FIGU-150410 format. One line per field, with one value per residue: z negated, y negated, x of N, C-alpha, C in turn; residue in one letter; residue number from 0. Coordinates in Angstrom, 1 decimal. Atoms other than C-alpha are relative to their C-alpha. Example, Ala and Ser with C-alpha at 12.3 -4.5 7.8 and 13.67 -1.06 7.14 Angstrom:
! FIGU-150410
npz <- [0.0, 0.0];
npy <- [1.2, 1.1];
npx <- [0.9, -0.9];
capz <- [-7.8, -7.1];
capy <- [4.5, 1.1];
capx <- [12.3, 13.7];
cpz <- [0.0, -0.8];
cpy <- [-1.2, -1.1];
cpx <- [0.9, -0.8];
res <- [A, S];
n <- [0, 1];
END
This chain:
! FIGU-150410
npz <- [0.8, 1.5, 0.9, 1.6, 0.9, 1.1, 1.5, 1.0, 1.4, 0.3, -0.5, -1.2, 0.3, 0.4, -0.8, -1.3, 0.4, -0.3, -0.9, -0.7, 0.9, -0.5, -0.8, 0.1, 0.6, -1.0, -1.1, 0.6, 0.3, -1.0, -0.4, 0.1, 0.9, 1.8, 0.5, -0.1, 1.3, 1.5, -0.2, 0.4, 1.5, 0.6, 0.3, 0.5, 1.0, -0.2, 0.0, 1.6, 1.1, -0.1, 0.2, 1.3, 0.4, 0.4, -0.7, -1.6, -0.6, 0.2, -0.7, -1.2, -0.3, 0.2, -1.4, -0.6, 0.3, -0.5, -1.4, -0.1, -0.3, -1.5, -1.4, -0.1, -0.6, -1.8, -1.0, -0.7, -1.0, -1.6, -0.6, 0.1, -0.4, 1.1, -0.1, 0.4, 1.6, 0.5, 0.3, 1.3, 0.8, 0.6, 0.4, 1.3, 0.7, 0.2, 0.6, 1.5, 0.9, 0.3, 1.2, 1.0, 0.3, 0.6, 1.6, 0.5, -0.9, -1.2, 0.7, 1.2, -0.3, 0.2, 1.2, 0.2, -0.4, 0.8, -0.9, -0.8, 1.3, 0.0, -1.4, -0.3, 0.8, -0.1, -1.6, 0.3, 0.5, -1.3, -0.2, 0.9, -0.2, -0.6, 0.4, 1.2, 1.1, 0.2, -0.5, -0.5, -1.4, -1.3, -0.4, -0.5, -1.0, -1.2, -0.3, -1.9, -0.4, 0.4, 1.4, 0.7, -0.5, 0.7, 1.1, -0.2, -0.6, 1.1, 0.9, -0.6, -0.8, 1.0, 0.3, -1.7, 0.0, 0.1, -0.8, -1.0, 0.3, 0.2, -1.4, -0.5, 0.6, -0.8, -1.5, 0.2, 0.6, -1.3, -1.3, 0.3, -0.7, -1.3, 0.1, -0.8, -0.3, 0.5, -0.1, 0.6, -0.5, 0.6, 0.9, 1.3, -0.3, 0.6, -0.1, 1.0, 0.0, 0.4, 0.7, -0.9, 0.9, -1.0, 0.6, -0.9, -1.4, -1.1, -0.8, -1.5, -1.0, -1.1, 0.2, -0.4, 0.7, 0.8, 1.4, 0.5, 0.8, 1.5, 0.2, 1.2, -0.6, 1.2, -0.9, -0.6, -1.1, -0.5, -0.7, -1.0, -0.9, -0.3, 0.3, -0.8, 0.6, -0.3, 1.4, 0.7, 0.6, -1.0, 0.1, -1.0, -1.5, -0.3, -0.6, 0.6, -0.1, -0.1, 0.5, 0.4, 1.2, 0.1, 1.7, 0.3, 1.5, -0.5];
npy <- [0.5, -0.6, 0.8, 0.1, 0.5, 0.9, -0.1, 1.2, 0.0, -1.2, -1.0, -0.2, -0.6, -1.5, -0.8, -0.4, -1.2, -1.1, -0.2, -0.7, -1.6, -0.9, -0.3, -1.0, -1.3, -0.4, -0.5, -1.4, -1.5, -0.7, -0.7, -1.3, -0.6, 0.4, 0.8, 1.0, -0.2, 0.8, 1.2, 0.6, 0.2, 1.5, 1.6, 0.0, 0.5, 1.3, 0.7, 0.2, 1.1, 1.6, 0.2, 0.0, 1.0, -0.2, 0.7, -0.4, -0.4, 0.7, 1.2, -0.3, -0.2, 2.0, 0.4, -0.7, 0.0, 1.8, 0.0, -0.2, 1.3, 0.8, -0.5, -0.2, 1.2, -0.1, -0.9, 1.0, 0.7, -0.6, 0.1, -0.9, -1.6, -0.8, -1.5, -0.6, 0.6, -1.2, -0.4, 0.5, 0.1, -1.2, -0.2, 1.0, -0.7, -1.3, 0.0, 0.7, -1.1, -0.8, 0.1, 0.0, -1.6, -0.7, 0.0, 0.0, 0.6, -0.7, -0.7, -0.7, -1.6, -0.8, -0.5, -0.9, -1.2, 0.1, 0.2, 1.2, 0.7, 0.0, 0.7, 1.2, 0.2, -0.1, 1.1, 1.2, -0.2, -0.4, -1.5, -0.6, -1.0, -1.2, -1.0, -0.3, 1.0, -0.1, -1.4, -0.1, 0.7, -0.7, -1.4, 0.5, 0.3, -1.1, -0.7, -0.1, 1.3, 0.3, 0.4, 1.8, 0.9, 0.3, 1.0, 1.4, 0.6, 0.1, 1.0, 1.2, 0.7, 1.0, 1.0, 0.5, 1.2, 1.0, -0.2, 0.7, 0.9, 1.3, 0.5, 0.8, 1.3, 0.6, 0.3, 1.4, 0.9, -0.1, 0.5, 1.3, 0.8, 0.8, -0.2, 1.0, -0.2, 1.0, -0.1, 0.2, 0.7, -0.8, -1.0, 0.5, 0.3, 0.8, 0.7, 0.5, -0.6, 0.6, -0.4, -1.2, -1.7, -1.3, -1.2, -0.8, 0.6, -1.5, 0.8, -0.5, 0.0, -1.0, -0.6, 0.3, 0.7, -0.8, 0.7, -0.4, 1.2, 0.8, 1.3, 0.8, 0.9, 0.2, 0.5, 1.2, -0.4, -1.6, 0.2, -1.4, -0.1, -1.5, -0.4, -0.8, -1.3, -0.4, -1.1, 0.8, 0.9, 0.8, 1.6, 0.6, -0.4, 1.5, 0.4, -0.1, -1.5, 0.0, -0.7, 0.6, -0.2, -0.1, -0.3, -0.4, 0.1, -0.6];
npx <- [0.1, 0.2, 0.7, -0.5, 0.8, -0.4, 1.3, -0.2, 0.7, -0.5, 1.2, -0.3, -1.2, 1.0, 0.9, -1.1, -0.7, 0.6, 0.2, -1.4, 0.1, 1.1, -0.3, -1.1, 0.6, 1.1, -0.8, -0.9, 0.7, 0.7, -0.8, -0.1, -1.0, -0.4, -0.3, 1.0, 0.8, -0.9, 0.0, 1.2, 0.7, -0.2, 0.9, 1.3, -0.5, -0.1, 1.1, 0.2, -0.7, 0.1, 2.2, 0.2, 0.6, 1.4, 1.2, 0.0, 1.2, 0.7, -0.6, 0.6, 1.0, 0.3, -0.4, 0.7, 1.4, 0.2, 0.1, 1.4, 0.6, -0.2, 0.2, 1.2, 0.7, -0.3, 0.9, 1.0, -0.9, 0.0, -1.2, -1.3, -0.1, 1.2, -0.6, -1.5, 0.5, 1.2, -0.9, -0.3, 0.9, 0.3, -1.4, -0.1, 0.9, -0.7, -1.0, 0.7, 0.8, -1.0, -0.7, 0.5, 0.2, -1.4, -0.2, -0.8, -0.4, -0.4, -0.7, 0.1, 0.5, -1.2, -0.4, 0.5, -1.2, -1.2, -0.8, 0.1, -0.3, -1.4, -0.8, -0.2, -0.8, -0.9, -0.5, -1.1, -1.3, -1.1, -0.3, 0.9, 1.2, -0.4, 0.5, -0.3, 0.3, 1.6, 0.4, 1.4, -0.1, -0.9, 1.2, 1.5, -0.4, -0.1, 1.1, 0.3, -0.2, 1.8, 0.2, -0.1, 1.0, 1.2, -0.3, -0.2, 1.2, 0.6, -0.5, 0.1, 2.0, 0.4, -0.5, 0.2, 1.0, -1.1, -0.7, 1.2, 0.5, -0.9, 0.0, 1.5, -0.6, -1.3, 0.4, 0.5, -1.3, -0.8, 0.7, 0.7, -1.2, -0.2, -1.4, -0.6, -1.4, -0.9, -1.4, -0.9, -1.5, -1.2, 0.3, 0.8, 1.4, 1.0, 1.2, 0.4, 1.4, 1.0, 1.3, 0.8, 0.6, -0.1, -0.2, -1.2, -0.5, -0.8, -0.7, -0.5, -1.3, -0.9, -1.3, -1.8, -1.0, -1.1, 0.4, 1.1, 0.3, 0.1, 1.5, 0.6, 1.0, 0.7, 0.6, -0.2, -1.2, -0.4, -1.1, -0.7, -1.7, -0.4, -1.5, -0.3, -0.1, -1.7, -0.4, -0.4, 1.0, 0.7, -0.1, 1.4, -0.6, -0.1, 0.8, 1.5, 0.6, 1.4, 0.9, 1.6, 0.3, 1.4, 0.6, 1.1, 0.7, 1.8];
capz <- [-92.2, -95.9, -98.6, -102.4, -105.1, -107.8, -111.1, -112.8, -115.5, -117.8, -116.8, -113.3, -114.2, -115.8, -113.4, -110.6, -112.6, -112.9, -109.8, -108.7, -111.5, -110.1, -106.7, -107.6, -109.5, -106.9, -104.1, -106.2, -107.3, -103.8, -102.7, -103.6, -105.4, -109.5, -109.0, -107.4, -110.2, -112.7, -111.4, -111.1, -114.8, -115.7, -114.2, -115.4, -118.9, -117.9, -117.2, -120.7, -122.4, -120.1, -120.5, -124.3, -124.3, -126.4, -124.3, -120.6, -120.0, -121.5, -119.2, -116.2, -116.5, -117.6, -114.1, -112.3, -113.9, -112.9, -109.7, -109.2, -110.3, -107.9, -105.1, -105.8, -104.9, -101.3, -100.4, -99.0, -97.2, -93.5, -92.9, -94.5, -93.4, -95.4, -94.4, -95.8, -99.0, -99.4, -99.5, -102.0, -104.2, -104.3, -105.0, -107.9, -109.4, -108.9, -110.5, -113.7, -114.3, -114.2, -116.5, -118.7, -119.0, -120.3, -123.9, -125.9, -124.4, -121.0, -121.6, -124.9, -123.4, -123.2, -126.9, -127.0, -125.1, -128.1, -125.8, -123.2, -126.1, -126.5, -123.2, -123.2, -126.3, -125.0, -121.3, -123.5, -124.1, -121.0, -120.0, -122.6, -120.5, -119.7, -120.1, -123.3, -125.2, -123.7, -122.8, -122.2, -119.7, -117.5, -117.7, -116.4, -113.8, -112.2, -112.3, -108.8, -106.9, -107.2, -111.0, -111.3, -109.2, -110.7, -114.0, -112.7, -111.2, -114.7, -116.6, -114.0, -113.0, -116.3, -115.9, -112.1, -113.1, -114.1, -111.3, -109.0, -110.9, -111.0, -107.4, -106.6, -108.8, -106.6, -103.4, -104.3, -105.7, -102.5, -100.2, -102.0, -100.8, -98.2, -96.7, -95.2, -93.3, -94.9, -95.0, -97.4, -96.9, -97.2, -98.9, -101.7, -101.7, -103.9, -104.5, -107.0, -108.2, -110.1, -112.5, -109.7, -111.1, -109.1, -110.6, -108.0, -105.1, -102.1, -100.4, -96.7, -94.6, -91.7, -92.9, -91.3, -92.9, -95.4, -98.9, -101.2, -103.2, -106.8, -108.0, -111.1, -111.2, -114.0, -113.1, -112.5, -110.3, -108.1, -107.1, -104.8, -104.1, -101.8, -102.7, -100.8, -100.9, -101.7, -104.5, -105.5, -107.2, -105.5, -104.3, -102.5, -99.1, -97.1, -94.4, -94.0, -94.3, -92.8, -94.7, -95.5, -98.8, -100.1, -103.6, -104.6, -107.4, -108.2];
capy <- [-118.8, -118.3, -119.6, -120.3, -120.9, -123.0, -122.5, -126.1, -124.7, -121.5, -119.9, -119.8, -118.7, -115.6, -114.7, -114.9, -112.7, -110.3, -110.2, -109.4, -106.3, -104.9, -105.2, -103.3, -100.8, -100.0, -99.7, -97.2, -95.0, -94.1, -93.0, -89.3, -89.1, -89.4, -92.4, -94.7, -93.1, -94.4, -97.6, -98.0, -97.0, -100.0, -102.4, -100.8, -101.4, -104.8, -105.7, -104.6, -107.1, -110.2, -109.3, -109.3, -112.8, -112.8, -115.0, -113.6, -111.9, -114.8, -117.3, -115.1, -114.6, -118.7, -119.5, -117.1, -118.1, -122.1, -120.7, -119.4, -122.2, -124.6, -122.5, -121.4, -124.8, -124.2, -122.0, -124.8, -126.5, -125.9, -126.9, -124.3, -120.8, -118.8, -115.2, -116.1, -118.0, -114.9, -113.1, -114.7, -115.0, -111.3, -110.8, -113.1, -111.3, -107.7, -109.0, -110.7, -107.6, -105.6, -107.4, -107.6, -104.0, -103.9, -103.0, -104.4, -105.7, -104.6, -101.6, -100.6, -97.5, -96.3, -96.3, -93.1, -91.3, -91.2, -90.0, -92.5, -95.0, -93.7, -94.3, -97.4, -97.9, -96.6, -98.7, -101.5, -100.0, -100.1, -96.4, -95.5, -93.2, -90.6, -87.3, -86.5, -89.4, -88.5, -84.6, -84.6, -87.5, -86.0, -82.8, -85.1, -86.7, -83.2, -81.8, -81.9, -85.2, -85.0, -84.9, -87.9, -89.8, -88.9, -89.7, -93.0, -93.5, -92.6, -95.2, -98.1, -98.2, -99.3, -102.2, -102.8, -105.2, -107.4, -107.3, -108.1, -110.6, -112.6, -112.2, -113.7, -116.8, -117.2, -116.7, -119.5, -121.7, -120.7, -121.7, -124.9, -126.6, -129.4, -128.6, -131.5, -131.6, -133.5, -133.9, -133.5, -136.3, -134.2, -131.5, -133.8, -134.6, -136.9, -137.9, -140.0, -137.9, -140.6, -138.4, -136.1, -132.6, -129.5, -126.3, -124.7, -125.9, -124.0, -124.9, -123.4, -123.5, -121.9, -118.7, -118.9, -121.6, -120.5, -122.6, -122.2, -125.0, -126.4, -127.7, -130.0, -131.4, -132.7, -134.5, -137.9, -136.6, -133.8, -133.7, -130.8, -130.0, -127.3, -125.5, -123.4, -119.8, -118.6, -115.9, -118.6, -121.7, -123.4, -127.0, -129.5, -128.6, -132.0, -131.7, -132.6, -129.8, -129.8, -128.3, -128.0, -128.5, -127.8, -128.6, -126.6, -126.8, -125.5];
capx <- [93.5, 94.4, 92.3, 93.1, 90.6, 91.1, 88.2, 87.8, 85.8, 86.7, 83.2, 84.2, 87.6, 86.0, 83.9, 86.9, 88.7, 86.1, 85.4, 89.1, 88.9, 85.6, 86.9, 90.2, 88.2, 85.6, 88.3, 90.6, 88.0, 87.0, 90.5, 91.7, 95.0, 95.9, 97.4, 94.9, 92.7, 95.0, 94.8, 90.9, 90.7, 93.3, 91.0, 87.9, 90.0, 90.8, 87.3, 86.4, 88.7, 87.8, 83.6, 84.4, 83.2, 80.1, 78.1, 78.9, 76.0, 74.2, 75.9, 75.1, 71.6, 71.3, 73.1, 70.8, 67.6, 68.3, 69.2, 65.9, 64.2, 66.0, 65.3, 61.6, 60.0, 62.0, 59.4, 57.1, 60.1, 59.5, 63.1, 64.5, 65.3, 62.4, 64.1, 67.5, 65.5, 63.1, 66.6, 68.4, 65.5, 64.8, 68.8, 68.5, 65.4, 67.3, 70.0, 68.0, 66.0, 69.2, 71.2, 68.4, 68.2, 71.9, 72.4, 74.9, 78.0, 79.7, 81.6, 80.1, 79.0, 82.7, 83.4, 81.6, 84.7, 87.3, 89.8, 89.1, 89.3, 93.0, 94.3, 93.3, 95.1, 97.9, 98.0, 99.1, 102.3, 104.9, 104.8, 102.5, 100.2, 102.8, 102.2, 104.1, 102.3, 98.6, 98.3, 94.8, 94.9, 97.4, 95.1, 92.2, 94.4, 95.0, 91.2, 89.3, 89.3, 84.8, 85.3, 87.4, 85.3, 82.2, 83.9, 84.9, 81.5, 80.1, 82.3, 81.9, 77.8, 77.0, 78.7, 77.9, 74.9, 77.2, 79.4, 76.2, 75.1, 78.2, 78.7, 75.2, 76.6, 79.9, 78.4, 76.1, 78.8, 81.0, 78.2, 77.3, 80.8, 81.6, 84.8, 87.1, 90.1, 93.0, 96.8, 99.5, 102.2, 105.6, 103.7, 101.8, 98.0, 96.2, 92.6, 90.8, 87.6, 85.9, 84.0, 83.1, 81.3, 83.0, 83.5, 85.7, 88.2, 89.0, 92.0, 92.4, 95.8, 97.5, 99.0, 101.9, 103.2, 105.8, 103.9, 101.4, 99.6, 99.9, 96.7, 96.3, 92.9, 90.2, 87.3, 89.2, 92.3, 93.1, 96.7, 98.2, 101.9, 102.6, 105.7, 108.0, 108.0, 111.2, 112.6, 114.2, 113.5, 110.6, 110.7, 107.8, 107.7, 109.0, 106.9, 103.4, 100.9, 97.3, 94.8, 90.9, 89.5, 86.4, 84.5, 82.0, 79.3, 75.8];
cpz <- [-1.4, -1.1, -1.6, -0.8, -1.1, -1.0, -0.6, -1.1, -0.4, 0.4, 1.3, -0.1, -0.4, 1.1, 1.3, -0.4, -0.1, 0.9, 0.8, -0.5, 1.0, 1.0, 0.1, -0.7, 0.8, 1.1, -0.5, -0.2, 1.4, 1.0, -1.0, -1.2, -1.3, 0.0, 0.6, -0.7, -0.8, 0.2, -0.2, -1.4, -0.8, 0.0, -0.7, -2.2, -0.2, 0.3, -1.5, -0.6, 0.5, 0.1, -1.6, -0.1, -0.3, 1.0, 1.5, 0.3, -0.6, 1.5, 1.5, 0.5, 0.0, 1.3, 1.1, 0.0, 1.1, 1.2, 0.9, -0.1, 0.8, 0.9, 0.5, 0.5, 1.6, 0.8, 1.1, 0.9, 1.3, 0.6, -0.4, 0.2, -0.9, 0.1, -1.1, -1.9, -0.8, -0.4, -1.2, -1.2, -0.4, -0.6, -1.2, -0.7, -0.1, -1.1, -1.6, -0.4, -0.3, -1.1, -1.0, -0.5, -0.8, -1.4, -0.3, 1.2, 1.4, -0.4, -1.5, 0.0, -0.1, -1.3, -0.1, 0.6, -1.1, 1.2, 1.1, -0.7, -0.4, 1.1, 0.1, -0.9, 0.6, 1.3, -0.7, -0.1, 1.3, 0.0, -0.9, 0.0, 0.6, -0.8, -1.4, -1.0, 0.4, 1.0, 0.8, 1.1, 1.0, 0.5, 1.2, 1.3, 1.1, -0.2, 1.3, 0.2, -0.5, -1.5, -0.3, 0.5, -0.3, -1.5, -0.2, 0.4, -1.2, -1.2, 0.8, 0.1, -0.9, -0.2, 1.6, 0.0, -0.4, 1.1, 1.3, -0.4, 0.2, 1.6, 0.9, -0.2, 0.8, 1.0, -0.1, -0.4, 1.4, 1.2, -0.3, 0.6, 1.3, 0.0, 0.8, 0.3, -0.4, 0.4, -1.1, 0.7, -0.7, -1.1, -1.4, 1.0, -1.2, -0.2, -1.5, -0.2, -0.6, -1.0, 0.7, -0.6, 1.5, -1.4, 0.6, 1.0, 0.3, 1.2, 1.2, 1.1, 0.9, -1.1, -0.1, -0.5, -1.3, -1.7, -0.2, -1.0, -1.4, -0.2, -1.5, 0.4, -1.4, 0.7, 0.5, 0.9, 0.4, 0.9, 0.2, 0.4, 0.7, -0.1, 1.1, -0.4, 0.3, -1.3, -1.0, -0.4, 1.2, 0.3, 1.1, 1.3, 0.3, 1.1, 0.0, 0.7, 0.5, -0.2, -0.1, -1.5, -0.2, -1.7, 0.0, -1.6, 0.2, -1.0];
cpy <- [0.4, -1.0, 0.6, -0.6, -0.6, -0.2, -1.8, 0.1, 1.5, 1.0, 0.4, 1.1, 1.4, 0.8, 0.4, 1.2, 1.6, 0.6, 0.5, 1.2, 0.9, 0.5, 1.0, 1.3, 0.9, 0.5, 1.0, 1.1, 0.8, 0.5, 1.5, 0.4, -0.5, -1.5, -1.2, 0.2, -0.7, -1.4, -0.6, 0.2, -1.1, -0.8, 0.0, -0.8, -1.5, -0.7, -0.2, -1.0, -1.1, -0.2, -0.2, -0.9, 0.5, -0.7, 0.3, 0.5, -1.0, -1.2, 0.8, -0.2, -1.7, -0.5, 0.9, -0.7, -1.5, 0.2, 0.3, -1.1, -0.8, 0.7, 0.5, -0.8, 0.1, 0.5, -0.8, -1.0, 0.5, -0.4, 0.8, 1.4, 1.1, 1.4, -0.3, -0.6, 1.3, 1.1, 0.1, 0.2, 1.3, 0.7, -0.5, 0.7, 1.2, -0.6, -0.1, 1.2, 1.3, -0.3, 0.2, 1.3, 0.7, -0.1, 0.0, -0.7, 0.9, 0.9, 0.4, 1.6, 1.2, 0.3, 1.1, 1.0, -0.4, 0.4, -1.0, -1.4, 0.1, -0.2, -1.2, -0.9, -0.2, -0.6, -1.1, 0.0, -0.1, 1.3, 0.7, 1.1, 1.4, 1.3, 0.6, -0.6, 0.4, 1.4, 0.4, -1.1, 0.5, 1.1, -0.7, -0.8, 0.8, 0.8, -0.4, -1.6, -0.3, 0.1, -1.2, -0.8, -0.1, -0.1, -1.6, -0.7, -0.3, -1.2, -1.5, -0.4, -0.4, -1.3, -0.6, -1.4, -1.4, -0.9, -0.5, -1.7, -1.3, -0.2, -0.5, -1.5, -0.4, -0.2, -1.4, -1.3, -0.3, -0.4, -1.5, -1.1, -1.0, -0.1, -1.6, -0.2, -1.2, 0.3, -0.3, -0.5, 0.4, 0.8, -0.6, -0.5, -0.8, -0.7, -0.5, 0.7, -1.1, 0.2, 1.1, 1.4, 0.9, 0.8, 0.8, -0.6, 0.8, -0.8, 1.0, -0.5, 1.4, 1.2, 0.3, -0.8, 0.6, -0.9, 0.5, -1.3, 0.4, -0.4, -0.1, -0.8, 0.0, -1.0, -1.8, 0.0, 1.0, -0.4, 1.7, -0.2, 1.4, 0.2, 1.3, 1.2, 0.8, 1.1, -1.0, -1.2, -0.9, -1.4, -0.4, 0.2, -1.9, -0.6, -0.2, 1.0, -0.7, 1.2, -0.1, 0.1, -0.3, -0.3, 0.2, -0.3, 0.0, -1.2];
cpx <- [0.2, -0.6, 0.5, -1.2, 0.3, -1.1, 0.6, -0.8, 0.5, -1.0, 0.4, 1.4, -0.1, -0.4, 1.0, 0.7, -0.6, -0.1, 1.3, -0.1, -0.8, 0.6, 1.2, -0.6, -0.7, 1.1, 0.9, -0.8, -0.3, 1.4, 0.3, 0.9, 0.0, 0.2, -0.7, -1.2, 0.3, -0.2, -1.6, -0.2, 0.8, -0.6, -0.9, 0.5, 0.4, -1.1, -0.8, 0.4, -0.5, -1.7, 0.0, -0.7, -1.5, -1.5, 0.2, -0.9, -1.3, 0.1, -0.7, -1.4, -0.6, 0.2, -0.8, -1.8, -0.2, 0.3, -1.2, -0.6, -0.1, -0.5, -1.5, -1.0, 0.4, -0.8, -0.9, 0.7, -0.1, 1.5, 1.2, -0.2, -0.5, 0.6, 0.9, -0.4, -0.7, 1.1, 0.7, -0.6, 0.0, 1.5, -0.2, -1.1, 0.5, 0.5, -0.5, -0.4, 1.3, 0.8, -0.8, -0.1, 1.5, -0.2, 1.5, 1.4, 1.1, 1.3, -0.2, -0.1, 1.5, 0.7, -0.2, 1.0, 1.2, 1.1, 0.8, 0.7, 2.0, 1.4, -0.1, 0.9, 1.6, 0.6, 0.1, 1.2, 0.7, 0.1, -0.6, -1.0, 1.0, -0.6, -0.1, -1.2, -1.8, 0.0, -1.5, -0.6, 0.6, -1.1, -1.1, 0.6, 0.3, -1.2, -0.4, -0.2, -1.9, 0.1, 0.5, -0.9, -1.1, 0.2, -0.1, -1.3, -1.1, 0.7, 0.0, -1.4, -0.3, 0.2, -0.3, -1.3, 0.7, 0.9, -0.9, -0.6, 0.9, 0.7, -0.9, 0.9, 1.3, 0.0, -0.8, 0.7, 0.8, -0.8, -0.6, 1.3, 0.0, 1.5, 0.3, 1.2, 1.0, 1.7, 0.8, 1.3, 0.9, -0.5, -0.9, -1.3, -0.4, -1.1, -0.7, -1.4, -1.2, -0.9, -0.7, -0.4, 0.4, 0.5, 1.3, 0.4, 0.2, 1.2, 0.3, 1.2, 0.4, 0.8, 1.0, 1.1, 0.4, -0.4, -0.9, -0.3, 0.2, -0.5, 0.1, -1.4, -0.6, -1.1, 0.3, 0.8, -0.1, 1.5, 0.6, 1.2, 0.0, 1.5, 0.2, 0.2, 1.2, 0.1, 0.7, -0.5, -1.0, 0.0, -1.2, 0.6, 0.3, -0.8, -1.7, -1.0, -1.6, -0.8, -1.6, -0.1, -1.2, -0.5, -1.0, -0.5, -1.2, -0.4];
res <- [M, I, H, Y, E, Y, P, L, S, E, R, V, R, T, L, L, R, L, E, S, L, F, Q, K, A, L, Y, F, A, T, L, D, D, P, L, P, H, H, A, A, L, L, A, I, F, E, I, I, E, V, A, A, R, A, D, L, K, S, D, I, L, Q, E, L, E, R, Q, R, Q, G, L, E, P, L, R, R, N, A, A, I, D, Q, N, K, L, T, E, I, L, T, E, I, S, Q, C, L, K, S, I, H, G, L, A, G, K, P, G, Q, H, L, K, D, Y, E, W, L, M, N, V, K, Q, R, A, N, I, P, G, G, T, C, E, F, D, L, P, A, Y, H, Y, W, L, H, T, A, V, A, Q, R, R, A, D, L, A, A, W, I, T, P, M, L, P, I, Y, Q, G, L, S, V, V, L, K, L, L, R, E, S, G, Q, T, Q, P, V, L, A, I, K, G, G, Y, Q, Q, M, L, G, G, R, N, A, Q, L, L, K, I, S, L, N, Q, N, L, P, C, V, P, E, T, S, A, N, K, Y, A, L, S, I, R, F, L, T, V, T, Q, E, H, P, S, Q, C, T, E, N, I, E, F, N, L, T, F, C, N, L];
n <- [0, 1, 2, 3, 4, 5, 6, 7, 8, 9, 10, 11, 12, 13, 14, 15, 16, 17, 18, 19, 20, 21, 22, 23, 24, 25, 26, 27, 28, 29, 30, 31, 32, 33, 34, 35, 36, 37, 38, 39, 40, 41, 42, 43, 44, 45, 46, 47, 48, 49, 50, 51, 52, 53, 54, 55, 56, 57, 58, 59, 60, 61, 62, 63, 64, 65, 66, 67, 68, 69, 70, 71, 72, 73, 74, 75, 76, 77, 78, 79, 80, 81, 82, 83, 84, 85, 86, 87, 88, 89, 90, 91, 92, 93, 94, 95, 96, 97, 98, 99, 100, 101, 102, 103, 104, 105, 106, 107, 108, 109, 110, 111, 112, 113, 114, 115, 116, 117, 118, 119, 120, 121, 122, 123, 124, 125, 126, 127, 128, 129, 130, 131, 132, 133, 134, 135, 136, 137, 138, 139, 140, 141, 142, 143, 144, 145, 146, 147, 148, 149, 150, 151, 152, 153, 154, 155, 156, 157, 158, 159, 160, 161, 162, 163, 164, 165, 166, 167, 168, 169, 170, 171, 172, 173, 174, 175, 176, 177, 178, 179, 180, 181, 182, 183, 184, 185, 186, 187, 188, 189, 190, 191, 192, 193, 194, 195, 196, 197, 198, 199, 200, 201, 202, 203, 204, 205, 206, 207, 208, 209, 210, 211, 212, 213, 214, 215, 216, 217, 218, 219, 220, 221, 222, 223, 224, 225, 226, 227, 228, 229, 230, 231, 232, 233, 234, 235, 236, 237, 238, 239, 240, 241, 242, 243, 244, 245, 246, 247, 248, 249];
END
């Protein structure tokens, strides 16, 4: 199965983008070559841009606190797996403590590195990080692997509480979903939502099917079209498509 997630709020859209960028930065930082480390640094720059929203930190804090207050009373519920409940409450508490300890906006610490901010500025220009534009950056890319890894860790570690907090929020959101099998007749599916509140849709289908979903949704209606995967102009599939649909909401 291949899964497609469709955010239904700007907040969830931001969290999904940050999750993807953190995953890329952390993955490329573990490799040895200069090019993956360049990719890791570009991802860090994008994290700073996406996380520049003034209310991001408070949004995550408020959602984690809301979830903690909702889950705490379940400690007295015999029908709940208390080990799992304790695990998630501990995780939420740790995230709350770590995020409260952050000073300023995510990425604020990087502004102390003037040459790094020059790299960030030049990275917005296609081909702008060549060695003749940024010789100091070219030198850094050719330092020892251990040094580059240490630098990348120093730049990304102060932002990890944000990643850990949003990961907990997204995990709870994804686990809140109720999945139902549905059928798109000739590649099209529509459902009236009647004001139903959802923050995230997940569409799951056989990855061998040569089609991708195009989704349009609001609180009143959901429309999904499955389009053929082609390098030319995509068109709606003419066959019936079986897929799973999950509505997630905290």
